[in-house]
C-alpha positions in Angstrom: 39.6 -49.0 113.3 41.4 -51.9 113.0 39.0 -54.3 110.5 37.3 -57.0 112.7 34.9 -59.6 112.1 31.7 -58.2 110.9 29.1 -58.4 114.1 25.8 -58.0 114.6 23.8 -54.1 114.1 22.3 -52.8 116.9 18.9 -52.6 115.2 19.7 -56.7 115.3 20.4 -56.9 118.9 17.8 -57.6 121.4 15.7 -55.0 122.4 16.8 -55.2 125.9 20.3 -54.9 124.7 19.8 -52.0 122.8 21.4 -48.5 124.5 18.3 -46.7 123.4 15.9 -48.8 124.8 17.9 -49.6 128.2 18.0 -45.8 128.7 14.1 -45.5 128.3 13.8 -48.8 130.5 16.6 -47.9 133.2 17.9 -44.4 133.0 21.3 -42.9 131.6 23.4 -44.2 134.5 23.5 -47.8 132.9 24.7 -47.0 130.3 28.4 -46.3 129.1 29.8 -42.8 127.8 30.3 -44.7 124.6 26.4 -46.0 124.5 25.3 -42.6 125.3 27.5 -40.8 122.8 26.2 -43.6 120.3 22.7 -43.2 120.6 23.7 -39.1 119.5 25.3 -40.8 116.4 22.3 -43.1 116.0 23.5 -44.9 112.7 27.1 -46.4 112.1 28.6 -48.3 108.8 29.0 -51.4 106.9 31.8 -52.4 109.5 30.9 -50.5 112.9 28.0 -49.8 114.8 27.4 -46.4 116.3 28.7 -47.5 119.6 31.8 -48.5 117.4 32.6 -44.8 116.1 31.8 -43.4 119.9 34.2 -45.6 121.5 36.6 -44.3 118.7 36.2 -41.0 119.1 36.5 -41.2 122.8 39.6 -43.3 122.9 40.7 -40.8 120.4 40.1 -37.7 122.2 40.2 -39.4 126.3 36.8 -37.7 127.3 33.6 -35.3 126.3 35.4 -32.0 127.5 38.3 -32.9 125.2 35.6 -34.0 122.5 33.9 -30.7 122.5 36.8 -28.7 121.6 37.8 -30.9 118.3 36.4 -29.0 115.3 33.3 -29.9 113.1 36.9 -30.8 110.2 38.5 -32.6 112.9 35.3 -34.7 113.7 35.2 -35.9 110.2 38.1 -37.4 110.1 37.0 -40.3 112.3 35.3 -43.3 109.6 31.3 -42.6 109.8 31.2 -39.3 110.7 30.1 -36.8 108.3 29.6 -33.1 108.7 25.8 -33.7 110.2 26.6 -36.1 112.5 29.3 -34.2 113.7 27.3 -31.3 113.9 24.9 -33.5 116.3 27.9 -34.3 118.3 28.8 -31.2 118.8 25.7 -29.8 119.8 24.8 -32.3 122.1 28.0 -31.6 124.1 27.0 -27.5 123.9 23.5 -28.5 125.7 25.7 -30.0 128.1 28.5 -27.0 128.8 25.7 -24.8 129.0 23.6 -27.0 131.4 26.6 -27.3 133.9 27.1 -23.7 134.0 25.8 -22.0 137.0 23.4 -19.2 135.4 23.3 -15.7 136.8 20.8 -13.1 134.8 21.2 -9.4 134.6 19.9 -7.9 138.2 21.7 -11.0 139.9 25.2 -9.9 141.4 28.7 -11.7 141.7 29.4 -12.0 145.3 33.1 -12.8 144.9 35.3 -14.3 142.5 34.4 -17.6 142.8 31.1 -16.5 142.0 32.7 -15.4 138.6 35.0 -18.3 138.1 31.6 -20.6 137.9 29.6 -18.9 135.6 32.3 -18.5 133.4 34.4 -21.5 133.4 32.2 -23.9 131.1 32.0 -21.2 128.6 35.7 -20.5 128.4 37.7 -23.4 129.6 39.1 -25.7 126.2 39.1 -23.0 124.3 41.8 -22.8 121.4 41.9 -18.8 121.3 41.9 -16.3 123.9 38.4 -14.2 124.3 38.0 -11.3 126.5 34.8 -10.3 127.9 33.8 -7.3 130.5 30.6 -7.5 132.5 28.9 -4.5 132.6 27.6 -3.6 136.0 25.1 -0.9 137.7 25.9 1.3 140.6 24.7 -1.5 143.2 26.7 -4.4 141.3 24.2 -5.7 139.5 24.4 -7.2 136.3 23.4 -5.6 133.3 24.9 -7.7 130.2 27.9 -9.8 129.2 29.9 -8.3 126.2 32.6 -10.3 124.5 35.6 -8.1 123.1 38.0 -10.1 121.4 39.0 -13.5 120.2 42.4 -13.2 119.4 45.1 -16.3 118.6 46.1 -18.9 120.8 48.6 -17.1 122.8 46.9 -13.5 123.1 43.9 -11.6 122.8 44.5 -7.8 121.4 42.0 -5.9 124.0 41.6 -1.6 123.1 40.6 0.3 125.4 38.4 2.0 123.1 36.4 -1.6 122.8 36.0 -2.0 126.1 34.9 0.9 127.4 32.4 1.7 124.5 29.9 -0.4 125.7 30.0 0.2 129.5 29.6 4.0 128.4 27.0 2.7 125.9 25.1 1.2 129.0 25.6 3.6 131.8 27.8 0.9 133.4 29.4 2.5 136.5 31.9 -0.8 137.0 32.8 -3.5 135.0 34.6 -7.0 135.5 37.2 -8.5 133.2 37.3 -12.2 131.9 39.2 -14.1 129.3 40.6 -17.6 129.6 44.0 -19.0 129.1 43.9 -21.6 126.4 47.0 -23.5 128.2 44.9 -24.4 131.0 47.3 -22.4 133.6 45.7 -18.7 134.4 48.8 -17.9 136.0 48.7 -13.8 134.5 51.3 -13.3 131.9 53.2 -9.8 132.0 51.1 -8.7 129.3 48.0 -9.4 131.2 48.9 -7.2 134.0 50.2 -4.4 131.6 47.0 -5.0 129.7 44.8 -4.8 133.3 46.7 -1.6 134.9 46.0 0.3 131.2 42.9 -0.4 131.7 42.6 0.6 135.3 44.2 4.0 134.0 41.6 4.8 131.8 38.3 3.4 133.8 39.8 6.2 136.3 39.1 8.6 133.4 36.0 7.9 132.3 34.9 7.3 135.7 33.7 3.5 135.3 35.0 1.3 138.1 37.2 -1.8 137.6 35.8 -4.2 140.5 38.1 -7.3 139.0 40.0 -9.0 136.3 39.2 -12.9 136.0 41.7 -15.4 134.1 40.3 -19.0 133.3 42.3 -22.1 133.2 41.7 -25.7 133.2 39.8 -26.3 136.6 41.1 -22.9 138.3 41.1 -19.7 137.9 43.3 -16.3 139.0 41.5 -13.0 140.7 43.9 -10.0 140.5 42.0 -8.4 142.7 42.6 -11.0 145.1 46.0 -11.0 143.9 46.1 -7.0 144.9 46.6 -6.1 141.6 43.2 -4.3 141.1 42.3 -2.4 144.7 
């Protein structure tokens, strides 16, 4: 941030100009993104208000979604942000992410591939590592539970059939759905994705657990291997 003429702190502003008071009186729709984030940051530094720091973060990362992907260490590189404030920012954005996710509870059903995408996309998109999950289903395709199988490197996940099917066998699941993300944002299945799915299909046939779909999540989009005809 460039040094600029010292301005009043937020506490020195008239009450009707302070973001927190405006939020209380008029609602969040009248506040800018920087003002909302400034409320989370709370305090500024000698030269910069909390809103200045918030604006610096938003300028650096572009939007809240990209900001949510920044690590604690990366956030702390901005003047005025230490580990405690970085944790506050991460926590607030994590709450927003969970709030926006479509909630499907045990006992409910995924009716189509779009339901699966809506449930998982906020959780998985923006992650810097591939994460592979298996959704366990009963004999009426009702959800038993979700299990994270692997968090891999930036380019691949190591998924072994033993780790995939052990929780399914333990929970007496009748079928499963696989879900994983592509950190690149492009959900197009790779040759390795297809080979891995075919191998898991073969093991599923052996152990008597049906694979209903494999969803690959990208940035605002997804691919269903069932819809593509790779899983029948």
